[in-house]
C-alpha positions in Angstrom: -14.9 -14.6 -78.2 -17.1 -15.9 -81.1 -19.9 -13.4 -80.1 -18.0 -10.6 -81.8 -18.0 -12.3 -85.2 -21.5 -13.3 -84.8 -22.4 -9.6 -84.0 -20.6 -8.4 -87.1 -22.6 -10.9 -89.3 -25.9 -10.1 -87.5 -25.4 -6.3 -87.9 -24.7 -6.8 -91.7 -27.9 -8.8 -92.1 -30.0 -6.2 -90.1 -28.6 -3.5 -92.3 -29.6 -5.3 -95.5 -33.1 -5.8 -94.2 -33.8 -2.5 -92.3 -36.0 -0.1 -94.4 -34.3 3.0 -95.7 -35.0 6.0 -93.6 -36.0 4.1 -90.6 -34.0 3.9 -87.3 -33.5 0.4 -85.8 -34.6 0.4 -82.3 -34.4 -3.2 -81.4 -33.1 -6.6 -82.8 -34.3 -9.9 -81.6 -32.5 -13.2 -82.2 -33.2 -16.7 -81.2 -30.2 -18.8 -80.2 -30.0 -22.5 -79.6 -28.2 -23.9 -76.6 -25.4 -25.6 -78.7 -24.2 -22.1 -79.9 -23.0 -21.5 -76.3 -23.4 -17.7 -76.5 -22.7 -15.8 -73.4 -25.6 -13.1 -73.2 -23.5 -10.4 -71.7 -20.6 -10.8 -74.2 -23.1 -10.9 -77.0 -24.6 -7.7 -75.9 -21.2 -5.9 -75.4 -20.1 -7.2 -78.8 -23.3 -5.9 -80.4 -22.8 -2.5 -78.9 -19.0 -2.5 -80.1 -20.0 -3.6 -83.6 -22.9 -1.2 -84.1 -21.1 2.0 -82.5 -20.8 4.8 -85.2 -23.2 2.9 -87.4 -26.9 3.3 -88.3 -27.7 0.7 -85.8 -26.0 2.6 -82.9 -28.2 2.7 -79.8 -30.3 -0.4 -80.9 -31.1 -2.9 -78.3 -30.3 -6.7 -78.9 -32.8 -9.1 -77.4 -31.7 -12.7 -77.1 -34.3 -15.5 -77.0 -32.0 -18.3 -75.5 -33.6 -21.7 -76.1 -32.9 -24.3 -73.3 -31.2 -27.7 -73.6 -33.2 -30.7 -74.7 -32.3 -34.0 -72.8 -33.1 -37.5 -73.7 -32.8 -40.3 -71.2 -31.2 -43.4 -72.7 -32.9 -45.6 -69.9 -36.5 -44.7 -70.0 -36.7 -42.6 -73.2 -38.1 -39.5 -71.6 -37.3 -36.1 -73.2 -37.5 -32.8 -71.5 -35.9 -29.3 -71.5 -33.4 -28.0 -69.0 -31.4 -24.8 -68.5 -28.4 -27.0 -68.1 -27.0 -29.7 -70.4 -26.6 -32.3 -67.6 -29.4 -33.3 -65.2 -30.5 -36.5 -63.5 -33.8 -38.0 -65.1 -36.8 -38.8 -62.9 -36.0 -42.4 -63.4 -32.6 -42.0 -61.8 -30.5 -42.1 -64.8 -27.6 -40.0 -64.1 -26.4 -39.6 -67.9 -29.1 -38.2 -70.1 -28.0 -37.4 -73.5 -28.1 -33.5 -74.1 -29.3 -32.3 -77.4 -30.3 -28.9 -78.5 -30.6 -26.9 -81.7 -27.7 -24.7 -83.0 -30.1 -22.2 -84.5 -29.1 -18.7 -84.7 -32.1 -16.9 -86.3 -32.9 -13.2 -86.6 -36.4 -13.1 -85.5 -37.4 -9.3 -85.7 -36.3 -5.8 -86.3 -38.2 -3.0 -84.8 -37.8 0.1 -86.6 -39.0 3.7 -86.0 -39.9 5.3 -89.4 -38.4 8.5 -90.4 -41.0 11.2 -89.9 -40.5 12.7 -93.4 -41.0 9.2 -94.9 -44.2 8.8 -92.9 -45.6 12.3 -93.8 -44.9 11.5 -97.7 -46.7 8.3 -97.7 
């Protein structure tokens, strides 16, 4: 399950960027279709990796990007939740394309009350 190793790397990145004294409440990532991530497996891996860490209890939000398809017959391009779909022109073998991005989009943090009072 490659979701576990991705969750480990993501947790390390979040810990590097999260402000000291703040509690990470939510982490959002954008995932390209070529990554083939299973959302439930990713969330379970996140919970396992962050257990007993400063990230424990944080919620992982996934922005799963759709497949992009290109029709070799008519040149049409469109997005689809599945990699194989018949084109409107009748072509049954459009070429699936998609990004392989895996980007950390945002970290939502609750500031430490003592840090906020000192500011």
